[in-house]
FIRO-517026 format. One record per residue (C-alpha): residue number from 1; residue in one letter; x, y, z. Coordinates in steps of 0.05 Angstrom, whole numbers, padded with zeros to 5 digits. Layout:
BEGIN
@n=NUM, res=A, u=X, v=Y, w=Z
...
//
This chain:
BEGIN
@n=1, res=X, u=00256, v=00327, w=00064
@n=2, res=X, u=00241, v=00256, w=00042
@n=3, res=X, u=00259, v=00243, w=-00030
@n=4, res=X, u=00228, v=00193, w=-00078
@n=5, res=X, u=00269, v=00130, w=-00067
@n=6, res=X, u=00305, v=00094, w=-00123
@n=7, res=X, u=00265, v=00030, w=-00111
@n=8, res=X, u=00203, v=00065, w=-00139
@n=9, res=X, u=00230, v=00066, w=-00209
@n=10, res=X, u=00175, v=00099, w=-00247
@n=11, res=X, u=00103, v=00116, w=-00231
@n=12, res=X, u=00047, v=00079, w=-00264
@n=13, res=X, u=00010, v=00123, w=-00313
@n=14, res=X, u=-00056, v=00085, w=-00311
@n=15, res=X, u=-00095, v=00124, w=-00260
@n=16, res=X, u=-00166, v=00144, w=-00244
@n=17, res=X, u=-00169, v=00204, w=-00198
@n=18, res=X, u=-00238, v=00186, w=-00172
@n=19, res=X, u=-00225, v=00112, w=-00162
@n=20, res=X, u=-00207, v=00110, w=-00088
@n=21, res=X, u=-00237, v=00065, w=-00036
@n=22, res=X, u=-00286, v=00102, w=00009
@n=23, res=X, u=-00301, v=00078, w=00079
@n=24, res=X, u=-00372, v=00106, w=00085
@n=25, res=X, u=-00431, v=00062, w=00101
@n=26, res=X, u=-00458, v=00067, w=00030
@n=27, res=X, u=-00398, v=00032, w=00001
@n=28, res=X, u=-00399, v=-00042, w=-00013
@n=29, res=X, u=-00381, v=-00082, w=00048
@n=30, res=X, u=-00310, v=-00109, w=00044
@n=31, res=X, u=-00302, v=-00184, w=00046
@n=32, res=X, u=-00279, v=-00216, w=00111
@n=33, res=X, u=-00204, v=-00221, w=00117
@n=34, res=X, u=-00175, v=-00290, w=00106
@n=35, res=X, u=-00141, v=-00328, w=00162
@n=36, res=X, u=-00074, v=-00315, w=00129
@n=37, res=X, u=-00088, v=-00240, w=00126
@n=38, res=X, u=-00108, v=-00237, w=00199
@n=39, res=X, u=-00047, v=-00276, w=00221
@n=40, res=X, u=00000, v=-00234, w=00178
@n=41, res=X, u=-00028, v=-00171, w=00210
@n=42, res=X, u=-00018, v=-00200, w=00279
@n=43, res=X, u=00055, v=-00214, w=00262
@n=44, res=X, u=00064, v=-00143, w=00236
@n=45, res=X, u=00033, v=-00114, w=00299
@n=46, res=X, u=00079, v=-00157, w=00341
@n=47, res=X, u=00139, v=-00131, w=00303
@n=48, res=X, u=00115, v=-00059, w=00312
@n=49, res=X, u=00112, v=-00070, w=00387
@n=50, res=X, u=00183, v=-00097, w=00386
@n=51, res=X, u=00206, v=-00036, w=00349
@n=52, res=X, u=00176, v=00011, w=00401
@n=53, res=X, u=00223, v=-00017, w=00454
@n=54, res=X, u=00285, v=-00013, w=00410
@n=55, res=X, u=00337, v=00036, w=00434
@n=56, res=X, u=00375, v=00077, w=00382
@n=57, res=X, u=00444, v=00048, w=00369
@n=58, res=X, u=00429, v=-00019, w=00401
@n=59, res=X, u=00455, v=-00062, w=00344
@n=60, res=X, u=00450, v=-00127, w=00381
@n=61, res=X, u=00377, v=-00116, w=00397
@n=62, res=X, u=00363, v=-00095, w=00326
@n=63, res=X, u=00395, v=-00158, w=00298
@n=64, res=X, u=00356, v=-00201, w=00347
@n=65, res=X, u=00291, v=-00167, w=00327
@n=66, res=X, u=00307, v=-00179, w=00253
@n=67, res=X, u=00323, v=-00252, w=00267
@n=68, res=X, u=00258, v=-00263, w=00306
@n=69, res=X, u=00218, v=-00229, w=00250
@n=70, res=X, u=00252, v=-00270, w=00196
@n=71, res=X, u=00238, v=-00336, w=00233
@n=72, res=X, u=00165, v=-00317, w=00241
@n=73, res=X, u=00159, v=-00298, w=00167
@n=74, res=X, u=00190, v=-00363, w=00144
@n=75, res=X, u=00144, v=-00405, w=00187
@n=76, res=X, u=00084, v=-00364, w=00163
@n=77, res=X, u=00103, v=-00373, w=00090
@n=78, res=X, u=00106, v=-00449, w=00099
@n=79, res=X, u=00039, v=-00451, w=00136
@n=80, res=X, u=00001, v=-00407, w=00087
@n=81, res=X, u=00043, v=-00423, w=00025
@n=82, res=X, u=-00009, v=-00405, w=-00028
@n=83, res=X, u=-00032, v=-00339, w=00002
@n=84, res=X, u=-00013, v=-00269, w=-00023
@n=85, res=X, u=00011, v=-00255, w=00047
@n=86, res=X, u=00061, v=-00313, w=00042
@n=87, res=X, u=00089, v=-00279, w=-00020
@n=88, res=X, u=00099, v=-00214, w=00020
@n=89, res=X, u=00131, v=-00255, w=00075
@n=90, res=X, u=00180, v=-00286, w=00027
@n=91, res=X, u=00201, v=-00218, w=-00001
@n=92, res=X, u=00211, v=-00188, w=00068
@n=93, res=X, u=00250, v=-00250, w=00089
@n=94, res=X, u=00296, v=-00241, w=00030
@n=95, res=X, u=00305, v=-00168, w=00048
@n=96, res=X, u=00322, v=-00183, w=00120
@n=97, res=X, u=00369, v=-00240, w=00103
@n=98, res=X, u=00406, v=-00198, w=00052
@n=99, res=X, u=00428, v=-00150, w=00107
@n=100, res=X, u=00475, v=-00205, w=00130
@n=101, res=X, u=00521, v=-00204, w=00070
@n=102, res=X, u=00576, v=-00255, w=00073
@n=103, res=X, u=00536, v=-00302, w=00117
@n=104, res=X, u=00529, v=-00368, w=00078
@n=105, res=X, u=00468, v=-00389, w=00118
@n=106, res=X, u=00432, v=-00324, w=00104
@n=107, res=X, u=00451, v=-00329, w=00030
@n=108, res=X, u=00413, v=-00395, w=00029
@n=109, res=X, u=00353, v=-00361, w=00063
@n=110, res=X, u=00352, v=-00308, w=00008
@n=111, res=X, u=00356, v=-00362, w=-00045
@n=112, res=X, u=00299, v=-00402, w=-00014
@n=113, res=X, u=00254, v=-00341, w=-00005
@n=114, res=X, u=00263, v=-00316, w=-00076
@n=115, res=X, u=00253, v=-00386, w=-00104
@n=116, res=X, u=00183, v=-00385, w=-00076
@n=117, res=X, u=00168, v=-00313, w=-00095
@n=118, res=X, u=00110, v=-00308, w=-00145
@n=119, res=X, u=00109, v=-00246, w=-00189
@n=120, res=X, u=00035, v=-00255, w=-00204
@n=121, res=X, u=00015, v=-00247, w=-00131
@n=122, res=X, u=00045, v=-00178, w=-00121
@n=123, res=X, u=00053, v=-00111, w=-00154
@n=124, res=X, u=00109, v=-00092, w=-00202
@n=125, res=X, u=00146, v=-00051, w=-00150
@n=126, res=X, u=00151, v=-00112, w=-00105
@n=127, res=X, u=00174, v=-00155, w=-00164
@n=128, res=X, u=00229, v=-00105, w=-00180
@n=129, res=X, u=00250, v=-00106, w=-00107
@n=130, res=X, u=00257, v=-00181, w=-00114
@n=131, res=X, u=00297, v=-00172, w=-00178
@n=132, res=X, u=00346, v=-00124, w=-00144
@n=133, res=X, u=00355, v=-00171, w=-00085
@n=134, res=X, u=00368, v=-00230, w=-00131
@n=135, res=X, u=00419, v=-00189, w=-00169
@n=136, res=X, u=00454, v=-00168, w=-00106
@n=137, res=X, u=00455, v=-00239, w=-00081
@n=138, res=X, u=00488, v=-00264, w=-00145
@n=139, res=X, u=00427, v=-00304, w=-00166
@n=140, res=X, u=00430, v=-00286, w=-00240
@n=141, res=X, u=00384, v=-00342, w=-00264
@n=142, res=X, u=00330, v=-00324, w=-00214
@n=143, res=X, u=00338, v=-00250, w=-00229
@n=144, res=X, u=00326, v=-00263, w=-00303
@n=145, res=X, u=00267, v=-00308, w=-00288
@n=146, res=X, u=00234, v=-00254, w=-00247
@n=147, res=X, u=00246, v=-00202, w=-00301
@n=148, res=X, u=00217, v=-00247, w=-00355
@n=149, res=X, u=00156, v=-00263, w=-00312
@n=150, res=X, u=00146, v=-00188, w=-00298
@n=151, res=X, u=00151, v=-00169, w=-00372
@n=152, res=X, u=00098, v=-00221, w=-00391
@n=153, res=X, u=00045, v=-00187, w=-00348
@n=154, res=X, u=00068, v=-00115, w=-00355
@n=155, res=X, u=00033, v=-00060, w=-00395
@n=156, res=X, u=00072, v=-00006, w=-00430
@n=157, res=X, u=00081, v=00038, w=-00369
@n=158, res=X, u=00102, v=-00021, w=-00325
@n=159, res=X, u=00150, v=-00046, w=-00379
@n=160, res=X, u=00186, v=00021, w=-00375
@n=161, res=X, u=00194, v=00010, w=-00300
@n=162, res=X, u=00230, v=-00054, w=-00317
@n=163, res=X, u=00273, v=-00017, w=-00368
@n=164, res=X, u=00291, v=00033, w=-00314
@n=165, res=X, u=00310, v=-00023, w=-00266
@n=166, res=X, u=00354, v=-00056, w=-00319
@n=167, res=X, u=00387, v=00009, w=-00339
@n=168, res=X, u=00399, v=00045, w=-00274
@n=169, res=X, u=00399, v=-00007, w=-00219
@n=170, res=X, u=00423, v=-00071, w=-00252
@n=171, res=X, u=00468, v=-00034, w=-00301
@n=172, res=X, u=00447, v=-00081, w=-00357
@n=173, res=X, u=00444, v=-00029, w=-00412
@n=174, res=X, u=00444, v=-00079, w=-00468
@n=175, res=X, u=00381, v=-00114, w=-00444
@n=176, res=X, u=00349, v=-00048, w=-00425
@n=177, res=X, u=00358, v=-00024, w=-00497
@n=178, res=X, u=00330, v=-00089, w=-00524
@n=179, res=X, u=00268, v=-00087, w=-00480
@n=180, res=X, u=00256, v=-00014, w=-00495
@n=181, res=X, u=00261, v=-00027, w=-00570
@n=182, res=X, u=00210, v=-00083, w=-00564
@n=183, res=X, u=00162, v=-00037, w=-00525
@n=184, res=X, u=00167, v=00018, w=-00577
@n=185, res=X, u=00157, v=-00031, w=-00634
@n=186, res=X, u=00095, v=-00060, w=-00601
@n=187, res=X, u=00062, v=00007, w=-00587
@n=188, res=X, u=00005, v=00011, w=-00639
@n=189, res=X, u=-00049, v=00053, w=-00606
@n=190, res=X, u=-00045, v=00127, w=-00589
@n=191, res=X, u=-00051, v=00109, w=-00515
@n=192, res=X, u=00009, v=00062, w=-00519
@n=193, res=X, u=00050, v=00111, w=-00561
@n=194, res=X, u=00036, v=00166, w=-00511
@n=195, res=X, u=00056, v=00120, w=-00454
@n=196, res=X, u=00121, v=00105, w=-00491
@n=197, res=X, u=00137, v=00179, w=-00494
@n=198, res=X, u=00121, v=00187, w=-00420
@n=199, res=X, u=00165, v=00128, w=-00404
@n=200, res=X, u=00222, v=00158, w=-00444
@n=201, res=X, u=00211, v=00225, w=-00408
@n=202, res=X, u=00219, v=00192, w=-00341
@n=203, res=X, u=00281, v=00155, w=-00365
@n=204, res=X, u=00309, v=00222, w=-00386
@n=205, res=X, u=00300, v=00249, w=-00316
@n=206, res=X, u=00330, v=00187, w=-00285
@n=207, res=X, u=00391, v=00193, w=-00329
@n=208, res=X, u=00404, v=00266, w=-00310
@n=209, res=X, u=00359, v=00292, w=-00254
@n=210, res=X, u=00390, v=00362, w=-00258
@n=211, res=X, u=00371, v=00371, w=-00331
@n=212, res=X, u=00301, v=00396, w=-00320
@n=213, res=X, u=00296, v=00426, w=-00390
@n=214, res=X, u=00307, v=00359, w=-00423
@n=215, res=X, u=00254, v=00326, w=-00379
@n=216, res=X, u=00205, v=00382, w=-00392
@n=217, res=X, u=00217, v=00378, w=-00467
@n=218, res=X, u=00204, v=00303, w=-00466
@n=219, res=X, u=00139, v=00315, w=-00428
@n=220, res=X, u=00119, v=00369, w=-00477
@n=221, res=X, u=00128, v=00321, w=-00535
@n=222, res=X, u=00078, v=00272, w=-00503
@n=223, res=X, u=00029, v=00327, w=-00485
@n=224, res=X, u=00028, v=00357, w=-00554
@n=225, res=X, u=00030, v=00293, w=-00595
@n=226, res=X, u=-00025, v=00257, w=-00557
@n=227, res=X, u=-00067, v=00308, w=-00518
@n=228, res=X, u=-00129, v=00264, w=-00515
@n=229, res=X, u=-00094, v=00205, w=-00482
@n=230, res=X, u=-00085, v=00191, w=-00407
@n=231, res=X, u=-00010, v=00196, w=-00413
@n=232, res=X, u=-00014, v=00259, w=-00455
@n=233, res=X, u=-00059, v=00292, w=-00403
@n=234, res=X, u=-00014, v=00270, w=-00347
@n=235, res=X, u=00046, v=00300, w=-00383
@n=236, res=X, u=00009, v=00366, w=-00389
@n=237, res=X, u=-00008, v=00364, w=-00315
@n=238, res=X, u=00064, v=00351, w=-00296
@n=239, res=X, u=00086, v=00410, w=-00338
@n=240, res=X, u=00034, v=00454, w=-00305
@n=241, res=X, u=00056, v=00430, w=-00237
@n=242, res=X, u=00129, v=00448, w=-00252
@n=243, res=X, u=00107, v=00518, w=-00270
@n=244, res=X, u=00065, v=00533, w=-00208
@n=245, res=X, u=00078, v=00603, w=-00182
@n=246, res=X, u=00041, v=00661, w=-00152
@n=247, res=X, u=-00018, v=00678, w=-00196
@n=248, res=X, u=-00021, v=00613, w=-00235
@n=249, res=X, u=-00079, v=00565, w=-00236
@n=250, res=X, u=-00071, v=00503, w=-00193
@n=251, res=X, u=-00070, v=00434, w=-00224
@n=252, res=X, u=-00142, v=00411, w=-00229
@n=253, res=X, u=-00163, v=00345, w=-00198
@n=254, res=X, u=-00222, v=00310, w=-00166
@n=255, res=X, u=-00213, v=00254, w=-00116
@n=256, res=X, u=-00246, v=00220, w=-00056
@n=257, res=X, u=-00229, v=00236, w=00015
@n=258, res=X, u=-00226, v=00187, w=00073
@n=259, res=X, u=-00301, v=00192, w=00081
@n=260, res=X, u=-00313, v=00174, w=00009
@n=261, res=X, u=-00335, v=00244, w=-00009
@n=262, res=X, u=-00313, v=00278, w=-00073
@n=263, res=X, u=-00264, v=00335, w=-00062
@n=264, res=X, u=-00230, v=00385, w=-00109
@n=265, res=X, u=-00191, v=00449, w=-00099
@n=266, res=X, u=-00249, v=00486, w=-00132
@n=267, res=X, u=-00292, v=00468, w=-00071
@n=268, res=X, u=-00251, v=00517, w=-00030
@n=269, res=X, u=-00260, v=00579, w=-00073
@n=270, res=X, u=-00269, v=00639, w=-00027
@n=271, res=X, u=-00224, v=00605, w=00024
@n=272, res=X, u=-00148, v=00601, w=00030
@n=273, res=X, u=-00127, v=00529, w=00018
@n=274, res=X, u=-00063, v=00492, w=00034
@n=275, res=X, u=-00054, v=00426, w=-00004
@n=276, res=X, u=-00006, v=00387, w=00039
@n=277, res=X, u=00031, v=00326, w=00011
@n=278, res=X, u=00057, v=00285, w=00070
@n=279, res=X, u=00060, v=00216, w=00102
@n=280, res=X, u=00063, v=00187, w=00172
@n=281, res=X, u=00129, v=00152, w=00155
@n=282, res=X, u=00161, v=00218, w=00134
@n=283, res=X, u=00203, v=00246, w=00190
@n=284, res=X, u=00209, v=00317, w=00160
@n=285, res=X, u=00133, v=00317, w=00150
@n=286, res=X, u=00120, v=00301, w=00223
@n=287, res=X, u=00171, v=00353, w=00244
@n=288, res=X, u=00134, v=00405, w=00202
@n=289, res=X, u=00066, v=00385, w=00228
@n=290, res=X, u=00067, v=00431, w=00290
@n=291, res=X, u=00075, v=00491, w=00243
@n=292, res=X, u=00016, v=00467, w=00201
@n=293, res=X, u=-00027, v=00455, w=00263
@n=294, res=X, u=-00009, v=00523, w=00292
@n=295, res=X, u=-00028, v=00558, w=00227
@n=296, res=X, u=-00093, v=00519, w=00223
@n=297, res=X, u=-00112, v=00535, w=00295
@n=298, res=X, u=-00097, v=00609, w=00286
@n=299, res=X, u=-00128, v=00621, w=00218
@n=300, res=X, u=-00181, v=00568, w=00207
@n=301, res=X, u=-00235, v=00613, w=00236
@n=302, res=X, u=-00216, v=00667, w=00186
@n=303, res=X, u=-00224, v=00622, w=00125
@n=304, res=X, u=-00161, v=00579, w=00123
@n=305, res=X, u=-00170, v=00506, w=00102
@n=306, res=X, u=-00123, v=00447, w=00092
@n=307, res=X, u=-00130, v=00388, w=00045
@n=308, res=X, u=-00081, v=00332, w=00062
@n=309, res=X, u=-00054, v=00284, w=00010
@n=310, res=X, u=-00025, v=00224, w=00046
@n=311, res=X, u=00030, v=00183, w=00013
@n=312, res=X, u=00022, v=00127, w=00064
@n=313, res=X, u=00027, v=00056, w=00039
@n=314, res=X, u=-00027, v=00005, w=00028
@n=315, res=X, u=-00049, v=-00025, w=00094
@n=316, res=X, u=-00030, v=00037, w=00134
@n=317, res=X, u=-00100, v=00068, w=00137
@n=318, res=X, u=-00107, v=00051, w=00211
@n=319, res=X, u=-00040, v=00083, w=00226
@n=320, res=X, u=-00059, v=00144, w=00186
@n=321, res=X, u=-00125, v=00153, w=00222
@n=322, res=X, u=-00090, v=00142, w=00289
@n=323, res=X, u=-00039, v=00196, w=00275
@n=324, res=X, u=-00093, v=00244, w=00251
@n=325, res=X, u=-00133, v=00233, w=00315
@n=326, res=X, u=-00072, v=00238, w=00361
@n=327, res=X, u=-00046, v=00302, w=00329
@n=328, res=X, u=-00114, v=00335, w=00320
@n=329, res=X, u=-00112, v=00337, w=00244
@n=330, res=X, u=-00186, v=00350, w=00232
@n=331, res=X, u=-00181, v=00371, w=00159
@n=332, res=X, u=-00199, v=00327, w=00100
@n=333, res=X, u=-00149, v=00276, w=00074
@n=334, res=X, u=-00139, v=00240, w=00008
@n=335, res=X, u=-00107, v=00171, w=00014
@n=336, res=X, u=-00104, v=00114, w=-00037
@n=337, res=X, u=-00048, v=00072, w=-00006
@n=338, res=X, u=-00003, v=00078, w=-00066
@n=339, res=X, u=00058, v=00108, w=-00031
@n=340, res=X, u=00098, v=00150, w=-00081
@n=341, res=X, u=00050, v=00129, w=-00136
@n=342, res=X, u=-00007, v=00165, w=-00100
@n=343, res=X, u=-00050, v=00190, w=-00157
@n=344, res=X, u=-00053, v=00263, w=-00136
@n=345, res=X, u=00022, v=00263, w=-00122
@n=346, res=X, u=00036, v=00234, w=-00191
@n=347, res=X, u=-00008, v=00287, w=-00222
@n=348, res=X, u=00034, v=00341, w=-00188
@n=349, res=X, u=00100, v=00304, w=-00203
@n=350, res=X, u=00117, v=00304, w=-00129
@n=351, res=X, u=00188, v=00279, w=-00118
@n=352, res=X, u=00198, v=00297, w=-00045
@n=353, res=X, u=00155, v=00311, w=00017
@n=354, res=X, u=00133, v=00351, w=00053
@n=355, res=X, u=00108, v=00391, w=-00006
@n=356, res=X, u=00054, v=00444, w=-00002
@n=357, res=X, u=00014, v=00488, w=-00049
@n=358, res=X, u=-00021, v=00550, w=-00021
@n=359, res=X, u=-00082, v=00574, w=-00060
@n=360, res=X, u=-00116, v=00641, w=-00048
@n=361, res=X, u=-00189, v=00660, w=-00042
@n=362, res=X, u=-00191, v=00674, w=-00117
@n=363, res=X, u=-00170, v=00603, w=-00133
@n=364, res=X, u=-00100, v=00624, w=-00156
@n=365, res=X, u=-00035, v=00597, w=-00129
@n=366, res=X, u=-00002, v=00640, w=-00075
@n=367, res=X, u=00061, v=00599, w=-00068
@n=368, res=X, u=00091, v=00530, w=-00062
@n=369, res=X, u=00133, v=00494, w=-00010
@n=370, res=X, u=00116, v=00546, w=00044
@n=371, res=X, u=00140, v=00515, w=00109
@n=372, res=X, u=00167, v=00534, w=00177
@n=373, res=X, u=00164, v=00608, w=00193
@n=374, res=X, u=00143, v=00623, w=00121
@n=375, res=X, u=00075, v=00589, w=00126
@n=376, res=X, u=00036, v=00632, w=00175
@n=377, res=X, u=00054, v=00700, w=00144
@n=378, res=X, u=00036, v=00674, w=00075
@n=379, res=X, u=-00031, v=00649, w=00100
@n=380, res=X, u=-00046, v=00715, w=00135
@n=381, res=X, u=-00028, v=00755, w=00073
@n=382, res=X, u=-00072, v=00710, w=00030
@n=383, res=X, u=-00131, v=00718, w=00078
@n=384, res=X, u=-00124, v=00794, w=00077
@n=385, res=X, u=-00120, v=00798, w=00001
@n=386, res=X, u=-00181, v=00827, w=-00034
//
């Protein structure tokens, strides 16, 4: 099971479940990729080919591969200095160089890469990664500069991500308290006040993941105090997701599949539906896939359907489609490229994958997290139910 990593501190609450990019011919034609984007993809493809030939446990080959990648990224960043791709290259360079702790030359590489990193050209998650690297490298001034720049462009939800980074990763409780107090004081609208409560709920879980009652109580406060807001509705959905069991209603949602067509669990009424949260990068998901494929092959003709929700990253659409084709995954897929912040995953408060929800012909939940030898019997029983 792959768990939500610590680097993804909190999930953005500003979401639109129908705002995903379709690839059908009716959609607006995407602009041509820039020279920098094309070149960056070529470098990434080159690295992927290197990785295919890497033998497990070959430390020397791994280090050589990292060194070659780092040199290419540094050269790329200099050639396309103003591009967003150069910003990605700088961050990856810093990450690679940081693996050589104690190496003075690599410490200078980290410093150089982070000096050129521009918060405004990336998302907050990337900025917080840069902050953590700067902190680990002892670059306190640069760390603080990155935090300040991130706070200037952050909304309430994003500001709480920064609070989480300060509190739990950087261990700077004093500054975390100060920033949080400023956020709360500046929240004037119901939307912002609800987002504050959601942020505090997530901080509650981060502080003590085992105390589910405290987290649920914090969510309940947001849901009841501001039911008409986005954050309030999200809190209610997370509560409903935590209570899913046989006979309950599934969490309602509408999204777009890879073909740009609207899809919802209600579309499958009269069928047995498995909602499958997974990703191509998730080893346990790929290990479970044969069970899912076997169940689909055996029961699809009897009314069994699957709706995949991919947590693959931005830019991995081609990889996702390739895996689907190679493995014979012919069912519909939802993908927005947001990794753990995938909108449908956020709605269901998914913290680890693979995660599944089985829904019966009557539209009611049959069970959750049915995997391995538990899946097929559950599907068969649901198909036979009147």
